Structures are given as structure tokens and as C-alpha cells.
N, C-alpha and C positions, 0 to 999 in steps of 0.2 A: 332703691332707685338705681336705674341704669346709669353707668358712667358715660359721659358725653365725649365724643371724639370729633375732631375737625376733619373735614374733607375738602381739599382744594380742587376746584374744577375750573378749567379754563373756559371762558365764555366769549363769544363774539360781542362786540360793542352793542349790536342790535339786541342780542339775548339779555345782556346785562341791563340795558335800558328798559326792556320789557318787564323783567323781574322787578326792577326798581319801581316801575309804574304800578305794580300790583301791591305795593306796600306803602305804608306811611299814611299821612292825613287823607281822610276821605276814602279809605279802602278797608277791606276786612282784616288786613294783616299789619302788624306794627313794624315788622322788619322783613327784609328779603329772605332771611333764614326761615322765619315762620312760614312764609309763603311756600318755599321749596319743601320744607318738612311736610306741609299739608298736601302738596302734590304727591309726595312719596306715599303718605298714608292712603290717599285716594287710589293710587295705583295698586297698592297692596290689597285694598278692599276689592278693587275691580278684579284682580287675579283670583282672589278667594271666591268671589261671586261666580266667576267663570268656571272654577272647579266644581262648585255646587251645582251650577246648571248642567254641567257634563254628567254629574252623578244622577241628577234627576232624569236626564235623557236616557242614560244607561238603564235606570230602573224602569222607565217607560218601555224601552225596547225589550226588557225582560218580560214585561206583561204582554206586549204584542206578540212575542215569539213563544209564549207559554212557559217561560222559565220561572214559574212561581210555585209556591207551596202553600197549602192551606194552614192558617195560623190556628193552633189548638187552644190558645189561651195561656200556654206555658212556654215562654220564650226560651228558657234554659233547656227544656226537653226538646223543643224544636231545633235549637242550635246543635244540641248533642246528636240528634238524629241526622241532621244535615251533614255534620262533620263525619259521622260514621258512614254516610253513603258515598263519600268521595273516594 
């Protein structure tokens, strides 16, 4: 299990009130810390999804510009041939 560390972040009163309103009775989160950790997790997922989308677009652009190779059915052979052609 990962060791926990604390991080102190100064917040405006408005931000503190907002975070507090997102936790506790009647909300999805028991504590403000749980809410903030979930925000961080969601941001990390968003960044990973953005990288994946960029890779998909890059692959699509390769197809559009004819930068593809026919798959022989043997990935190792194809990779070896690709590396040898560089």
C-alpha cells in the first residue's frame, strides 16, 4: 500500500466553503479530503484519455497519409522488418 502524505494548500474562504459543501451528509463524499482526492483522480483520467485520443488521431493521420503497412499475420516478423527499414 502507498504511504500517505499530507499536502497543505491555502484556499480562499469561498473555495473552502465550496469544498465543504461537496462533502458530508447528503453528498457523495464523507470528507473534504475524499472529494479533493476524487477530483485529482478524475483529472488524471482526463489527461490519460487526452493522450489516448491524440494517439488515435495520430494513427488516423497515418492512414490518411498512407503511412501504413500490410499486416502479415506475424507481428514479430512485421516489427523486425519495420525496424530494419529505418
